[in-house]
Biopython code that builds the backbone (N, CA, C, O; Angstrom):
import numpy as np
from Bio.PDB.StructureBuilder import StructureBuilder

atoms = [
    (1, "MET", "N", (82.430, 125.185, 33.390)),
    (1, "MET", "CA", (81.138, 125.793, 33.335)),
    (1, "MET", "C", (80.882, 126.598, 34.594)),
    (1, "MET", "O", (80.693, 127.813, 34.535)),
    (2, "GLU", "N", (80.875, 125.926, 35.726)),
    (2, "GLU", "CA", (80.555, 126.618, 36.964)),
    (2, "GLU", "C", (81.814, 126.845, 37.788)),
    (2, "GLU", "O", (82.687, 125.980, 37.847)),
    (3, "GLY", "N", (81.907, 128.002, 38.421)),
    (3, "GLY", "CA", (82.935, 128.243, 39.408)),
    (3, "GLY", "C", (84.335, 128.496, 38.888)),
    (3, "GLY", "O", (85.264, 128.605, 39.688)),
    (4, "MET", "N", (84.526, 128.595, 37.579)),
    (4, "MET", "CA", (85.867, 128.894, 37.081)),
    (4, "MET", "C", (86.122, 130.386, 37.253)),
    (4, "MET", "O", (85.238, 131.209, 37.014)),
    (5, "MET", "N", (87.323, 130.718, 37.663)),
    (5, "MET", "CA", (87.681, 132.113, 37.852)),
    (5, "MET", "C", (88.876, 132.421, 36.972)),
    (5, "MET", "O", (89.594, 131.518, 36.541)),
    (6, "MET", "N", (89.083, 133.694, 36.711)),
    (6, "MET", "CA", (90.177, 134.097, 35.844)),
    (6, "MET", "C", (91.512, 133.550, 36.341)),
    (6, "MET", "O", (92.395, 133.259, 35.535)),
    (7, "SER", "N", (91.671, 133.405, 37.645)),
    (7, "SER", "CA", (92.936, 132.917, 38.190)),
    (7, "SER", "C", (93.151, 131.435, 37.910)),
    (7, "SER", "O", (94.241, 130.916, 38.150)),
    (8, "ALA", "N", (92.133, 130.750, 37.409)),
    (8, "ALA", "CA", (92.250, 129.316, 37.149)),
    (8, "ALA", "C", (92.775, 129.027, 35.746)),
    (8, "ALA", "O", (92.766, 127.873, 35.317)),
    (9, "SER", "N", (93.229, 130.040, 35.028)),
    (9, "SER", "CA", (93.734, 129.784, 33.683)),
    (9, "SER", "C", (94.912, 128.823, 33.758)),
    (9, "SER", "O", (95.664, 128.806, 34.733)),
    (10, "GLY", "N", (95.052, 128.025, 32.706)),
    (10, "GLY", "CA", (96.096, 127.014, 32.681)),
    (10, "GLY", "C", (95.628, 125.653, 33.164)),
    (10, "GLY", "O", (96.413, 124.704, 33.183)),
    (11, "ARG", "N", (94.372, 125.537, 33.554)),
    (11, "ARG", "CA", (93.821, 124.256, 34.019)),
    (11, "ARG", "C", (93.307, 123.444, 32.846)),
    (11, "ARG", "O", (92.861, 124.000, 31.842)),
    (12, "PHE", "N", (93.369, 122.141, 32.974)),
    (12, "PHE", "CA", (92.776, 121.265, 31.976)),
    (12, "PHE", "C", (91.265, 121.213, 32.167)),
    (12, "PHE", "O", (90.769, 121.266, 33.292)),
    (13, "VAL", "N", (90.540, 121.108, 31.055)),
    (13, "VAL", "CA", (89.085, 121.006, 31.080)),
    (13, "VAL", "C", (88.636, 119.960, 30.066)),
    (13, "VAL", "O", (89.339, 119.656, 29.103)),
    (14, "SER", "N", (87.449, 119.422, 30.313)),
    (14, "SER", "CA", (86.735, 118.634, 29.313)),
    (14, "SER", "C", (85.833, 119.617, 28.592)),
    (14, "SER", "O", (85.204, 120.462, 29.229)),
    (15, "ILE", "N", (85.761, 119.519, 27.265)),
    (15, "ILE", "CA", (84.928, 120.448, 26.515)),
    (15, "ILE", "C", (84.167, 119.701, 25.426)),
    (15, "ILE", "O", (84.727, 118.887, 24.693)),
    (16, "LYS", "N", (82.864, 120.006, 25.342)),
    (16, "LYS", "CA", (81.991, 119.429, 24.326)),
    (16, "LYS", "C", (81.434, 120.587, 23.504)),
    (16, "LYS", "O", (80.463, 121.220, 23.920)),
    (17, "PRO", "N", (82.033, 120.880, 22.340)),
    (17, "PRO", "CA", (81.532, 121.980, 21.515)),
    (17, "PRO", "C", (80.101, 121.701, 21.039)),
    (17, "PRO", "O", (79.728, 120.550, 20.810)),
    (18, "CYS", "N", (79.314, 122.760, 20.894)),
    (18, "CYS", "CA", (77.912, 122.621, 20.497)),
    (18, "CYS", "C", (77.713, 122.472, 18.989)),
    (18, "CYS", "O", (76.703, 121.911, 18.562)),
    (19, "ALA", "N", (78.633, 122.952, 18.186)),
    (19, "ALA", "CA", (78.463, 122.925, 16.730)),
    (19, "ALA", "C", (78.331, 121.481, 16.238)),
    (19, "ALA", "O", (79.015, 120.582, 16.727)),
    (20, "GLU", "N", (77.442, 121.276, 15.261)),
    (20, "GLU", "CA", (77.180, 119.943, 14.728)),
    (20, "GLU", "C", (78.429, 119.264, 14.178)),
    (20, "GLU", "O", (78.542, 118.039, 14.239)),
    (21, "GLU", "N", (79.363, 120.039, 13.644)),
    (21, "GLU", "CA", (80.563, 119.459, 13.036)),
    (21, "GLU", "C", (81.392, 118.621, 14.013)),
    (21, "GLU", "O", (82.195, 117.789, 13.589)),
    (22, "TYR", "N", (81.199, 118.838, 15.331)),
    (22, "TYR", "CA", (81.959, 118.090, 16.335)),
    (22, "TYR", "C", (81.241, 116.824, 16.784)),
    (22, "TYR", "O", (81.788, 116.046, 17.565)),
    (23, "LYS", "N", (80.031, 116.613, 16.301)),
    (23, "LYS", "CA", (79.257, 115.378, 16.500)),
    (23, "LYS", "C", (79.119, 114.970, 17.972)),
    (23, "LYS", "O", (79.092, 113.781, 18.286)),
    (24, "GLY", "N", (79.033, 115.947, 18.864)),
    (24, "GLY", "CA", (78.825, 115.659, 20.280)),
    (24, "GLY", "C", (80.017, 115.072, 20.999)),
    (24, "GLY", "O", (79.873, 114.537, 22.098)),
    (25, "LYS", "N", (81.191, 115.162, 20.403)),
    (25, "LYS", "CA", (82.395, 114.585, 21.002)),
    (25, "LYS", "C", (82.929, 115.490, 22.112)),
    (25, "LYS", "O", (82.801, 116.713, 22.040)),
    (26, "THR", "N", (83.526, 114.884, 23.134)),
    (26, "THR", "CA", (84.175, 115.610, 24.221)),
    (26, "THR", "C", (85.682, 115.581, 23.987)),
    (26, "THR", "O", (86.245, 114.546, 23.629)),
    (27, "TYR", "N", (86.332, 116.737, 24.194)),
    (27, "TYR", "CA", (87.766, 116.883, 23.950)),
    (27, "TYR", "C", (88.478, 117.349, 25.220)),
    (27, "TYR", "O", (87.857, 117.859, 26.152)),
    (28, "LEU", "N", (89.795, 117.159, 25.228)),
    (28, "LEU", "CA", (90.641, 117.718, 26.276)),
    (28, "LEU", "C", (91.011, 119.139, 25.859)),
    (28, "LEU", "O", (91.415, 119.368, 24.719)),
    (29, "GLY", "N", (90.876, 120.086, 26.775)),
    (29, "GLY", "CA", (91.219, 121.468, 26.472)),
    (29, "GLY", "C", (92.004, 122.113, 27.594)),
    (29, "GLY", "O", (92.127, 121.555, 28.684)),
    (30, "LEU", "N", (92.532, 123.291, 27.317)),
    (30, "LEU", "CA", (93.266, 124.088, 28.294)),
    (30, "LEU", "C", (92.529, 125.409, 28.469)),
    (30, "LEU", "O", (92.367, 126.170, 27.515)),
    (31, "TYR", "N", (92.083, 125.676, 29.696)),
    (31, "TYR", "CA", (91.355, 126.910, 29.989)),
    (31, "TYR", "C", (92.332, 128.084, 29.955)),
    (31, "TYR", "O", (93.291, 128.129, 30.726)),
    (32, "LEU", "N", (92.078, 129.031, 29.051)),
    (32, "LEU", "CA", (92.969, 130.174, 28.872)),
    (32, "LEU", "C", (92.566, 131.378, 29.716)),
    (32, "LEU", "O", (93.354, 132.308, 29.884)),
    (33, "GLY", "N", (91.353, 131.369, 30.244)),
    (33, "GLY", "CA", (90.843, 132.494, 31.014)),
    (33, "GLY", "C", (89.729, 133.186, 30.251)),
    (33, "GLY", "O", (89.345, 132.750, 29.165)),
    (34, "ASP", "N", (89.214, 134.258, 30.817)),
    (34, "ASP", "CA", (88.181, 135.042, 30.150)),
    (34, "ASP", "C", (88.855, 136.000, 29.186)),
    (34, "ASP", "O", (89.536, 136.936, 29.603)),
    (35, "LEU", "N", (88.663, 135.763, 27.892)),
    (35, "LEU", "CA", (89.286, 136.561, 26.852)),
    (35, "LEU", "C", (88.228, 137.351, 26.094)),
    (35, "LEU", "O", (87.053, 136.987, 26.116)),
    (36, "PRO", "N", (88.626, 138.420, 25.429)),
    (36, "PRO", "CA", (87.655, 139.184, 24.636)),
    (36, "PRO", "C", (86.999, 138.278, 23.593)),
    (36, "PRO", "O", (87.679, 137.554, 22.865)),
    (37, "TRP", "N", (85.683, 138.331, 23.535)),
    (37, "TRP", "CA", (84.901, 137.491, 22.643)),
    (37, "TRP", "C", (84.265, 138.325, 21.537)),
    (37, "TRP", "O", (84.243, 137.927, 20.373)),
    (38, "MET", "N", (83.754, 139.478, 21.920)),
    (38, "MET", "CA", (83.183, 140.387, 20.939)),
    (38, "MET", "C", (83.203, 141.799, 21.512)),
    (38, "MET", "O", (83.323, 142.000, 22.721)),
    (39, "SER", "N", (83.085, 142.754, 20.626)),
    (39, "SER", "CA", (83.053, 144.145, 21.091)),
    (39, "SER", "C", (81.680, 144.730, 20.796)),
    (39, "SER", "O", (80.946, 144.256, 19.929)),
    (40, "ASN", "N", (81.364, 145.770, 21.543)),
    (40, "ASN", "CA", (80.113, 146.478, 21.293)),
    (40, "ASN", "C", (80.382, 147.975, 21.316)),
    (40, "ASN", "O", (81.245, 148.458, 22.048)),
    (41, "VAL", "N", (79.626, 148.695, 20.500)),
    (41, "VAL", "CA", (79.795, 150.135, 20.381)),
    (41, "VAL", "C", (78.424, 150.782, 20.431)),
    (41, "VAL", "O", (77.481, 150.312, 19.795)),
    (42, "SER", "N", (78.321, 151.856, 21.186)),
    (42, "SER", "CA", (77.075, 152.632, 21.201)),
    (42, "SER", "C", (77.431, 154.111, 21.225)),
    (42, "SER", "O", (78.502, 154.509, 21.683)),
    (43, "TYR", "N", (76.511, 154.902, 20.724)),
    (43, "TYR", "CA", (76.726, 156.346, 20.668)),
    (43, "TYR", "C", (75.527, 157.039, 21.272)),
    (43, "TYR", "O", (74.391, 156.807, 20.860)),
    (44, "ASN", "N", (75.782, 157.900, 22.261)),
    (44, "ASN", "CA", (74.733, 158.698, 22.883)),
    (44, "ASN", "C", (74.716, 160.040, 22.159)),
    (44, "ASN", "O", (75.568, 160.897, 22.391)),
    (45, "GLU", "N", (73.745, 160.203, 21.292)),
    (45, "GLU", "CA", (73.684, 161.404, 20.458)),
    (45, "GLU", "C", (73.459, 162.670, 21.278)),
    (45, "GLU", "O", (74.013, 163.721, 20.956)),
    (46, "ASP", "N", (72.649, 162.580, 22.339)),
    (46, "ASP", "CA", (72.382, 163.759, 23.173)),
    (46, "ASP", "C", (73.648, 164.272, 23.850)),
    (46, "ASP", "O", (73.889, 165.479, 23.901)),
    (47, "GLU", "N", (74.452, 163.352, 24.367)),
    (47, "GLU", "CA", (75.661, 163.740, 25.100)),
    (47, "GLU", "C", (76.918, 163.698, 24.235)),
    (47, "GLU", "O", (78.000, 164.075, 24.683)),
    (48, "LYS", "N", (76.768, 163.237, 22.994)),
    (48, "LYS", "CA", (77.901, 163.145, 22.060)),
    (48, "LYS", "C", (79.026, 162.278, 22.633)),
    (48, "LYS", "O", (80.202, 162.641, 22.579)),
    (49, "ILE", "N", (78.630, 161.114, 23.188)),
    (49, "ILE", "CA", (79.605, 160.199, 23.801)),
    (49, "ILE", "C", (79.567, 158.869, 23.064)),
    (49, "ILE", "O", (78.510, 158.271, 22.865)),
    (50, "LEU", "N", (80.752, 158.425, 22.666)),
    (50, "LEU", "CA", (80.909, 157.121, 22.040)),
    (50, "LEU", "C", (81.400, 156.136, 23.100)),
    (50, "LEU", "O", (82.428, 156.367, 23.736)),
    (51, "ASN", "N", (80.673, 155.053, 23.288)),
    (51, "ASN", "CA", (81.049, 154.018, 24.257)),
    (51, "ASN", "C", (81.487, 152.777, 23.501)),
    (51, "ASN", "O", (80.747, 152.251, 22.670)),
    (52, "VAL", "N", (82.687, 152.316, 23.793)),
    (52, "VAL", "CA", (83.215, 151.102, 23.190)),
    (52, "VAL", "C", (83.516, 150.123, 24.325)),
    (52, "VAL", "O", (84.207, 150.464, 25.286)),
    (53, "GLY", "N", (82.993, 148.914, 24.203)),
    (53, "GLY", "CA", (83.200, 147.924, 25.251)),
    (53, "GLY", "C", (83.562, 146.575, 24.665)),
    (53, "GLY", "O", (83.403, 146.333, 23.468)),
    (54, "VAL", "N", (84.044, 145.713, 25.521)),
    (54, "VAL", "CA", (84.414, 144.364, 25.126)),
    (54, "VAL", "C", (83.662, 143.383, 26.012)),
    (54, "VAL", "O", (83.562, 143.570, 27.224)),
    (55, "ILE", "N", (83.140, 142.344, 25.395)),
    (55, "ILE", "CA", (82.471, 141.279, 26.130)),
    (55, "ILE", "C", (83.455, 140.119, 26.238)),
    (55, "ILE", "O", (83.988, 139.650, 25.231)),
    (56, "HIS", "N", (83.690, 139.664, 27.455)),
    (56, "HIS", "CA", (84.632, 138.560, 27.694)),
    (56, "HIS", "C", (83.872, 137.244, 27.822)),
    (56, "HIS", "O", (82.692, 137.229, 28.173)),
    (57, "ASN", "N", (84.553, 136.154, 27.538)),
    (57, "ASN", "CA", (83.964, 134.835, 27.648)),
    (57, "ASN", "C", (85.086, 133.836, 27.910)),
    (57, "ASN", "O", (86.214, 134.047, 27.465)),
    (58, "PRO", "N", (84.796, 132.754, 28.625)),
    (58, "PRO", "CA", (85.825, 131.745, 28.851)),
    (58, "PRO", "C", (86.347, 131.214, 27.513)),
    (58, "PRO", "O", (85.565, 130.869, 26.626)),
    (59, "ALA", "N", (87.658, 131.152, 27.378)),
    (59, "ALA", "CA", (88.291, 130.654, 26.158)),
    (59, "ALA", "C", (89.061, 129.381, 26.473)),
    (59, "ALA", "O", (89.788, 129.305, 27.463)),
    (60, "ILE", "N", (88.888, 128.381, 25.613)),
    (60, "ILE", "CA", (89.510, 127.087, 25.835)),
    (60, "ILE", "C", (90.235, 126.660, 24.565)),
    (60, "ILE", "O", (89.648, 126.608, 23.484)),
    (61, "TYR", "N", (91.524, 126.355, 24.715)),
    (61, "TYR", "CA", (92.278, 125.836, 23.587)),
    (61, "TYR", "C", (92.073, 124.326, 23.546)),
    (61, "TYR", "O", (92.356, 123.626, 24.518)),
    (62, "VAL", "N", (91.575, 123.829, 22.406)),
    (62, "VAL", "CA", (91.330, 122.397, 22.231)),
    (62, "VAL", "C", (92.497, 121.821, 21.435)),
    (62, "VAL", "O", (92.673, 122.132, 20.257)),
    (63, "PHE", "N", (93.275, 120.997, 22.079)),
    (63, "PHE", "CA", (94.520, 120.489, 21.505)),
    (63, "PHE", "C", (94.315, 119.775, 20.172)),
    (63, "PHE", "O", (94.982, 120.101, 19.191)),
    (64, "SER", "N", (93.408, 118.814, 20.124)),
    (64, "SER", "CA", (93.267, 118.008, 18.910)),
    (64, "SER", "C", (92.655, 118.791, 17.751)),
    (64, "SER", "O", (92.839, 118.422, 16.591)),
    (65, "LEU", "N", (91.934, 119.865, 18.051)),
    (65, "LEU", "CA", (91.351, 120.705, 16.994)),
    (65, "LEU", "C", (92.275, 121.857, 16.610)),
    (65, "LEU", "O", (92.101, 122.486, 15.566)),
    (66, "LYS", "N", (93.263, 122.124, 17.472)),
    (66, "LYS", "CA", (94.197, 123.236, 17.282)),
    (66, "LYS", "C", (93.466, 124.557, 17.090)),
    (66, "LYS", "O", (93.769, 125.339, 16.189)),
    (67, "LYS", "N", (92.489, 124.779, 17.970)),
    (67, "LYS", "CA", (91.734, 126.032, 17.908)),
    (67, "LYS", "C", (91.155, 126.376, 19.271)),
    (67, "LYS", "O", (91.070, 125.535, 20.166)),
    (68, "ILE", "N", (90.762, 127.634, 19.401)),
    (68, "ILE", "CA", (90.120, 128.121, 20.621)),
    (68, "ILE", "C", (88.610, 128.047, 20.424)),
    (68, "ILE", "O", (88.077, 128.490, 19.407)),
    (69, "ILE", "N", (87.943, 127.484, 21.406)),
    (69, "ILE", "CA", (86.485, 127.454, 21.428)),
    (69, "ILE", "C", (86.056, 128.186, 22.689)),
    (69, "ILE", "O", (86.594, 127.942, 23.770)),
    (70, "PHE", "N", (85.092, 129.078, 22.549)),
    (70, "PHE", "CA", (84.626, 129.875, 23.685)),
    (70, "PHE", "C", (83.538, 129.136, 24.454)),
    (70, "PHE", "O", (82.879, 128.236, 23.934)),
    (71, "GLY", "N", (83.372, 129.543, 25.700)),
    (71, "GLY", "CA", (82.379, 128.933, 26.576)),
    (71, "GLY", "C", (80.971, 128.989, 26.018)),
    (71, "GLY", "O", (80.193, 128.056, 26.216)),
    (72, "THR", "N", (80.628, 130.065, 25.325)),
    (72, "THR", "CA", (79.286, 130.179, 24.763)),
    (72, "THR", "C", (79.051, 129.230, 23.605)),
    (72, "THR", "O", (77.917, 129.070, 23.154)),
    (73, "GLU", "N", (80.103, 128.602, 23.120)),
    (73, "GLU", "CA", (79.998, 127.664, 22.002)),
    (73, "GLU", "C", (80.087, 126.218, 22.463)),
    (73, "GLU", "O", (80.215, 125.314, 21.637)),
    (74, "SER", "N", (80.019, 125.986, 23.775)),
    (74, "SER", "CA", (80.329, 124.642, 24.267)),
    (74, "SER", "C", (79.771, 124.411, 25.661)),
    (74, "SER", "O", (79.246, 125.313, 26.313)),
    (75, "TRP", "N", (79.908, 123.157, 26.089)),
    (75, "TRP", "CA", (79.729, 122.765, 27.482)),
    (75, "TRP", "C", (81.111, 122.338, 27.942)),
    (75, "TRP", "O", (81.830, 121.661, 27.207)),
    (76, "TRP", "N", (81.484, 122.723, 29.138)),
    (76, "TRP", "CA", (82.819, 122.374, 29.604)),
    (76, "TRP", "C", (82.854, 122.311, 31.118)),
    (76, "TRP", "O", (82.006, 122.887, 31.800)),
    (77, "CYS", "N", (83.853, 121.599, 31.632)),
    (77, "CYS", "CA", (84.036, 121.507, 33.082)),
    (77, "CYS", "C", (85.514, 121.258, 33.370)),
    (77, "CYS", "O", (86.238, 120.703, 32.543)),
    (78, "LYS", "N", (85.941, 121.674, 34.541)),
    (78, "LYS", "CA", (87.360, 121.535, 34.913)),
    (78, "LYS", "C", (87.691, 120.071, 35.209)),
    (78, "LYS", "O", (86.824, 119.267, 35.550)),
    (79, "ILE", "N", (88.956, 119.767, 35.068)),
    (79, "ILE", "CA", (89.474, 118.433, 35.368)),
    (79, "ILE", "C", (90.452, 118.577, 36.528)),
    (79, "ILE", "O", (91.452, 119.286, 36.419)),
    (80, "ASP", "N", (90.160, 117.904, 37.634)),
    (80, "ASP", "CA", (91.056, 117.930, 38.791)),
    (80, "ASP", "C", (91.967, 116.709, 38.841)),
    (80, "ASP", "O", (93.035, 116.749, 39.450)),
    (81, "SER", "N", (91.537, 115.614, 38.192)),
    (81, "SER", "CA", (92.339, 114.384, 38.194)),
    (81, "SER", "C", (92.053, 113.638, 36.891)),
    (81, "SER", "O", (91.072, 113.940, 36.212)),
    (82, "PRO", "N", (92.886, 112.679, 36.540)),
    (82, "PRO", "CA", (92.652, 111.919, 35.303)),
    (82, "PRO", "C", (91.267, 111.267, 35.256)),
    (82, "PRO", "O", (90.693, 111.106, 34.180)),
    (83, "GLU", "N", (90.739, 110.897, 36.406)),
    (83, "GLU", "CA", (89.417, 110.272, 36.457)),
    (83, "GLU", "C", (88.306, 111.235, 36.057)),
    (83, "GLU", "O", (87.224, 110.800, 35.661)),
    (84, "ASP", "N", (88.560, 112.537, 36.157)),
    (84, "ASP", "CA", (87.551, 113.538, 35.802)),
    (84, "ASP", "C", (87.371, 113.688, 34.295)),
    (84, "ASP", "O", (86.367, 114.243, 33.847)),
    (85, "MET", "N", (88.339, 113.197, 33.500)),
    (85, "MET", "CA", (88.231, 113.317, 32.046)),
    (85, "MET", "C", (87.245, 112.273, 31.548)),
    (85, "MET", "O", (87.558, 111.085, 31.481)),
    (86, "LYS", "N", (86.059, 112.730, 31.202)),
    (86, "LYS", "CA", (85.015, 111.842, 30.703)),
    (86, "LYS", "C", (84.201, 112.605, 29.668)),
    (86, "LYS", "O", (84.294, 113.828, 29.561)),
    (87, "ASP", "N", (83.410, 111.870, 28.917)),
    (87, "ASP", "CA", (82.516, 112.519, 27.975)),
    (87, "ASP", "C", (81.481, 113.319, 28.753)),
    (87, "ASP", "O", (80.991, 112.876, 29.791)),
    (88, "ILE", "N", (81.159, 114.489, 28.246)),
    (88, "ILE", "CA", (80.109, 115.311, 28.842)),
    (88, "ILE", "C", (78.800, 114.848, 28.226)),
    (88, "ILE", "O", (78.590, 114.984, 27.021)),
    (89, "SER", "N", (77.920, 114.300, 29.055)),
    (89, "SER", "CA", (76.682, 113.702, 28.567)),
    (89, "SER", "C", (75.524, 114.710, 28.599)),
    (89, "SER", "O", (75.622, 115.788, 29.185)),
    (90, "GLU", "N", (74.439, 114.317, 27.954)),
    (90, "GLU", "CA", (73.218, 115.132, 28.000)),
    (90, "GLU", "C", (72.732, 115.242, 29.450)),
    (90, "GLU", "O", (72.181, 116.269, 29.847)),
    (91, "GLU", "N", (72.936, 114.191, 30.226)),
    (91, "GLU", "CA", (72.552, 114.216, 31.643)),
    (91, "GLU", "C", (73.359, 115.274, 32.396)),
    (91, "GLU", "O", (72.808, 116.003, 33.222)),
    (92, "ASP", "N", (74.667, 115.360, 32.114)),
    (92, "ASP", "CA", (75.506, 116.392, 32.735)),
    (92, "ASP", "C", (74.972, 117.781, 32.394)),
    (92, "ASP", "O", (74.861, 118.647, 33.262)),
    (93, "ILE", "N", (74.647, 117.977, 31.127)),
    (93, "ILE", "CA", (74.135, 119.279, 30.679)),
    (93, "ILE", "C", (72.803, 119.581, 31.358)),
    (93, "ILE", "O", (72.596, 120.687, 31.858)),
    (94, "ASN", "N", (71.907, 118.609, 31.376)),
    (94, "ASN", "CA", (70.583, 118.826, 31.972)),
    (94, "ASN", "C", (70.637, 119.025, 33.478)),
    (94, "ASN", "O", (69.702, 119.579, 34.055)),
    (95, "ASN", "N", (71.717, 118.583, 34.132)),
    (95, "ASN", "CA", (71.861, 118.769, 35.579)),
    (95, "ASN", "C", (72.576, 120.067, 35.948)),
    (95, "ASN", "O", (72.799, 120.334, 37.128)),
    (96, "THR", "N", (72.936, 120.872, 34.953)),
    (96, "THR", "CA", (73.552, 122.169, 35.212)),
    (96, "THR", "C", (72.490, 123.108, 35.775)),
    (96, "THR", "O", (71.363, 123.123, 35.281)),
    (97, "TRP", "N", (72.824, 123.884, 36.791)),
    (97, "TRP", "CA", (71.829, 124.697, 37.497)),
    (97, "TRP", "C", (71.068, 125.633, 36.567)),
    (97, "TRP", "O", (69.858, 125.790, 36.724)),
    (98, "TYR", "N", (71.739, 126.257, 35.604)),
    (98, "TYR", "CA", (71.037, 127.225, 34.767)),
    (98, "TYR", "C", (70.161, 126.542, 33.721)),
    (98, "TYR", "O", (69.180, 127.134, 33.273)),
    (99, "VAL", "N", (70.484, 125.320, 33.320)),
    (99, "VAL", "CA", (69.605, 124.574, 32.421)),
    (99, "VAL", "C", (68.341, 124.175, 33.179)),
    (99, "VAL", "O", (67.236, 124.269, 32.645)),
    (100, "LYS", "N", (68.505, 123.731, 34.419)),
    (100, "LYS", "CA", (67.354, 123.393, 35.260)),
    (100, "LYS", "C", (66.449, 124.607, 35.447)),
    (100, "LYS", "O", (65.225, 124.497, 35.370)),
    (101, "LEU", "N", (67.064, 125.768, 35.694)),
    (101, "LEU", "CA", (66.294, 126.998, 35.882)),
    (101, "LEU", "C", (65.515, 127.344, 34.622)),
    (101, "LEU", "O", (64.324, 127.644, 34.698)),
    (102, "LEU", "N", (66.162, 127.308, 33.475)),
    (102, "LEU", "CA", (65.483, 127.631, 32.214)),
    (102, "LEU", "C", (64.338, 126.677, 31.927)),
    (102, "LEU", "O", (63.269, 127.100, 31.488)),
    (103, "LYS", "N", (64.555, 125.395, 32.171)),
    (103, "LYS", "CA", (63.492, 124.418, 31.956)),
    (103, "LYS", "C", (62.316, 124.668, 32.886)),
    (103, "LYS", "O", (61.161, 124.558, 32.477)),
    (104, "ALA", "N", (62.609, 125.003, 34.136)),
    (104, "ALA", "CA", (61.537, 125.289, 35.093)),
    (104, "ALA", "C", (60.767, 126.543, 34.670)),
    (104, "ALA", "O", (59.542, 126.585, 34.783)),
    (105, "MET", "N", (61.466, 127.541, 34.195)),
    (105, "MET", "CA", (60.806, 128.774, 33.754)),
    (105, "MET", "C", (59.943, 128.506, 32.524)),
    (105, "MET", "O", (58.854, 129.068, 32.402)),
    (106, "CYS", "N", (60.408, 127.663, 31.621)),
    (106, "CYS", "CA", (59.642, 127.332, 30.425)),
    (106, "CYS", "C", (58.403, 126.535, 30.793)),
    (106, "CYS", "O", (57.350, 126.722, 30.184)),
    (107, "GLN", "N", (58.507, 125.647, 31.778)),
    (107, "GLN", "CA", (57.360, 124.861, 32.246)),
    (107, "GLN", "C", (56.267, 125.763, 32.789)),
    (107, "GLN", "O", (55.081, 125.516, 32.567)),
    (108, "GLU", "N", (56.671, 126.822, 33.508)),
    (108, "GLU", "CA", (55.696, 127.747, 34.100)),
    (108, "GLU", "C", (54.951, 128.533, 33.044)),
    (108, "GLU", "O", (53.803, 128.922, 33.262)),
    (109, "GLU", "N", (55.583, 128.779, 31.894)),
    (109, "GLU", "CA", (54.950, 129.561, 30.837)),
    (109, "GLU", "C", (53.918, 128.759, 30.060)),
    (109, "GLU", "O", (53.050, 129.333, 29.403)),
    (110, "ILE", "N", (54.009, 127.427, 30.132)),
    (110, "ILE", "CA", (53.093, 126.569, 29.356)),
    (110, "ILE", "C", (51.736, 126.494, 29.990)),
    (110, "ILE", "O", (50.848, 125.818, 29.471)),
]
sb = StructureBuilder()
sb.init_structure("model")
sb.init_model(0)
sb.init_chain("A")
sb.init_seg("    ")
for serial, (resi, resn, name, xyz) in enumerate(atoms, 1):
    if name == "N":
        sb.init_residue(resn, " ", resi, " ")
    sb.init_atom(name, np.array(xyz, "f"), 0.0, 1.0, " ", f" {name:<3s}", serial, name[0])
structure = sb.get_structure()
């Protein structure tokens, strides 16, 4: 989730996919790096310029699922030692800096 860089590909990670079908389970995964996730296209009619771009996202191969799950579809963190492999809890998610920020911003709007 935090602090992973493209050069860290090949590292083991814990990953908790968000989709209901995974029932909140945490899996062992392999961080593949930031891979193309989706493309976007825009056209500037005044200048007659077509812009095509790619949006990258962290990609993780989940061994037991035999599929790639992207960072936007999950919660994940790097594993530095066997002791780091644990279930990702709601507490872990709620203690993530950007979740704290969003909650604080939502509190201010109420």
